[in-house]
N, C-alpha and C positions, 0 to 999 in steps of 0.2 A: 772213279771206280774204287770201292772200298777194298782194302787189302794189299795195296801196292807196297806200302812200307813194311807190312808184316811179311810179304813175300820176299822183299829185299833182305830182311833180316834172316829169313829161313835159308835162302840160297847163297848168302854172302860167303860162307866157308868154301863153296864150290866154284864160284865164278870169279873172273878177273874184274877188278874195278878199273875199267879201261880209262886211259888218259884222254884229256881234251887238249888238242894240239892247235898250234897257230903257225903261220908263216908270214913274217913282216913283208917279205919280198912279194909273196902272192897277194897280200893285201894291197900293196902299192900298185901291182899290175892291174888289179880289178877295181880298185877304188872303194873297197868294202872292208869291214872288219869281220873276218871269217873265223869261225870256231868249229873245229872238227871233232866229233865224238868217235874215237878210234875203236869201234867194235871189231875191226880187223884183227885186233890183238886178243880177242876173246878165245876161250877154249874152243877147239874145233874150228877156229877161224871165222866165226860169225856170231851175231847176237842170238841166233836160234838156240844156243846152248842154255840161255837163261830160261826160255820157255820149256825146254826139255827137262831141266832140273826142277822147275816149278811143278811140272806135271808128275814126274816120277816120284818126287819126294812126298806127294800127296796120296800115292797109291798105298793100299793096305799090303801087309806081308803076303797075304794070299794072292793078291793081284800080281805082285812082283814075282812070286813063284811061278805063275802061269806064263809070264813073259809079256812082251809088248810087240806091237806092229805099227809101222808108220809108212806113209807114202810121201815122196819128195823128189824134186829134181836135183837135190844135192845138199844144201846147207842144213835143212831140217833133218835130212837123213843122217848126216855126220853128227849132228848135235844129239839126236836120240841114241845113235850108236855109242857115242862117247859117254853120255849120261848113264846108259844101260850098263856099259862096261864099268863105270865108276861104282854103281850100286849092285853089281853082280846079277844083273837081270838079262835074260835071253831076249834078243831083239831080232826081228825080221823086218827088212826095209824094202818096200816096193819102189823101184827107180826106173825111169825111162832108159831104154837101151842106148839112146843117143846122148845121155847126160855126159858132161865133161869127164874125161877119164880121171882127172885129179879128184873129182868128187866121188866117183865109183870106188876108186882105190882107197880114198880116205875113209869111206864108210866101212869097207871090208877090213881096213887096218885096225879099226876099233873092235873088231870081233863080231860084227853083225852079219847075219845071213842076208845077202842081197838077192832079190827076185826082180829081174828086169822085165819090161813090157814095151810094147809098141804104142807110143803116145798117140799115133794117128788112128789106130784101130781098136785099142783096148782101153778100159777104164781102170785107172789106178785105185780109185775109191772102191770099185767093185772087187778088185783082186784083194786089197787089204781087208775089206769087210768080210770076204769069204774066209780068209785066214783067221781073222778074229773069231768068227763063228765056229769054225772047225776045231780050232786049237784052244779056244778060251782065252786068247790073248787080249789085252787092253789096247784099243786103238788110240794112238796119240795124234790128234789132228795138228796140222802144221800152223794153223792160225785161228780157226773158228771155234774156239773154246775158251771160257773164262780163265782157266788155269794157264793156258798157253799165253794169252794176252797179258795176264798179270806178270808173268815172267818177263815178257818183252818190255813191259812198262817200267821195269826196274832200270833199264838203260836210260829211259827218259828221266827218272828220278835222280840217278847219278849225274846226268848231264846238267839238270837244273841246279843241283846242289853244288856242283863244281863251278858253274858260272856264278851262282850267288856268292860263293866264297870270294870271288874276284869282283863282286859288285857289278856284274854284267847282266843286263836285261836284253834279251834278244828282240829285235824288231821282226825278224822272219826266221822260221825254222822249216827246213826242207827234209822230208822223210821219204826214203825209198818205199814204194808201195807195190805189193803183189797181191796177196789175199787180203791184206789190210791189218794184220795183227800187230806188227810193229807200229804202223801209223796210228792205230787206235790206242795202243798202250802209251806211247810217247805223248800223243796229243792229249790224252786224259790228264797226264801229269802237268803239262804246260798250261792247259786250259784252266786248271785249278790254281796253279801257283804263279802263272805269268800271263794273265788274261789279255794283256796288250800285244802279245806276240802273235803275228800272223802265222797260221799253221798250214803248210802246203804239202800235200802228197806229190810225189813225182813218179811218173810212169814212162816206159819207153814208147816212142811213136809206134802206133799200130796195136798197142796193148793197153789202151786207155779205158778198160772196163769200169774202173772206179769212177773216172771222170764222166763217162756216159751214164752210169748208174746214179750218180749224184745229180746230174742234169735232168734226168727223167723222173727221179724220185722212186725208182724201182730197180731191182737187181737185173742188170743187163748182162747177157752172155754174148760175147763178140766172136766174130770169125777171125782167127789169127791170119796175119798176112802171109803171103807165099814165101817171103824172105824172113826167116826167123831173126829175132833181135839177138844181139850179142849178150844182152842182159838176161841170161838163162834163168837167174834166180827171180826175175820179175815177169816171166813169160806166161802168166796166168791169164785166162780169158774170162774169168767171172769172180767177183768179190765174194767174201763169205756173207752169210745171213747176219750173224752177230756183228761182224766187223763193219759192214755197211751201215747197219742201224746206228752204231756208235759214231762212225765217221761223218754221217749226215749232220750230226749235231756238234761236231768238234772242229771240222776243217773249214778254212776260208776258201779252199779250192784245190785244184789239181793242176800241175804243170806237166808237160811232157818234154822229152829230150831225144835227140837222134843218136844213133850209134856213132856217128862221126864226132858229135860233141862228147859222148861218153869216152871215146878213145883219147881225145884231147885232155879230158878231165883226169883220166888214169895217168897220163904222162905227167901232168902238172903235179898231181898228188905224189907220184913217185919222185919227181925232181925236187919238190919243195918241202914235202913232209917226210920223205924217205920211207914211204909205206907202200907195201904191196896191197892193191885193192882190186877187187873184181869189178866187171862192168856195172852190175846192179848196185854195188856199193858206192860207185863214183857218180851216180846219176844226179845227185843233188848239185854237185859242182857243175855238171853238164848243163843243168837247167839255168844256172847263173850265166854260164858262157853263152847259151843259146838265146836267152831272153834278158839281156842287160837292161833294157828299158823298164823292166818291172822292178828294178831295184834303185834306190836313191843313194847317191854318193855318201859314204861314211856309215851306212847302216850296219848294225850288228846282225850278222847272218850266221845261223848255226845249221849244221847238217850232220846226219848220222852216216858214217862210213860203215855200212852194214856187214861187209864180208870181204875176205881176202882169198877166197878159193877160186883163183883164176886159172884158166887153161894157159899153159906157157906160150902157146902159139898166139893167143889173143893178147897176152902181155907184150909179146914181141911186136905185134901189129901196132900197139899203142906207142911204141918207142921207135918205130921205123921211119 
């Protein structure tokens, strides 16, 4: 995708160049050489701030004056709210009423006007679209737009550059996948610069819409399970049009992981990396724990820790 390096230069003054972390003890336990891109330390606690900055910085002065609107279960909401606050833009965010309290509170803390909805009976896209039409606000999609994907791709560019500086070539890269924007962006960078790396999206059990879409060659909308996943940031039931088209050509495949494995991964990351990570952010390590036979001893395995906005009760469960 053209423009990733240009976008990285554009948003560099606004975003954190997050570190790549390792744990020799965790490597010994799992028999792998693990590399963690800590987007948990990004502004607003998730990689989504990159896409929000990429989008907002491309708007005209007139568009900024009219304000923006977005819909999200949490991380995109906080990212747009934070970026809008940074650039002095009015923001309205449509969020599910059952979103984690920490994400609702975080979005409001950045000064955004939060409109809640019932995710079982109402459409967030319809609500946000109507606000955009009535008020002239610009809709900032959470994943299915080139500007958003370009922003998320900068996390992949940083990751690749940081590894290259240590002369490390990944054998496998695991990327949390919801709508597919982070997956498409990061995979674009690694497919171009590190073609030998196997690129795997990771989804929660029961929310494998990207896996089913790749298998059938068309966009599949799944019925969510009766028991919601702890990975609220990955609980989407349909991939994006653009992101699926990109990921069809970029990915080696999709892995899934259970909530039980995710809780174990959260605990291990907290114990060995000293990082707070939300369930969706830990799902790459969860896939390693759940599918050890898919990895060869000593492999260089990278993963993106995509967010840190975890409900305190869920964090406590991981450490109980």
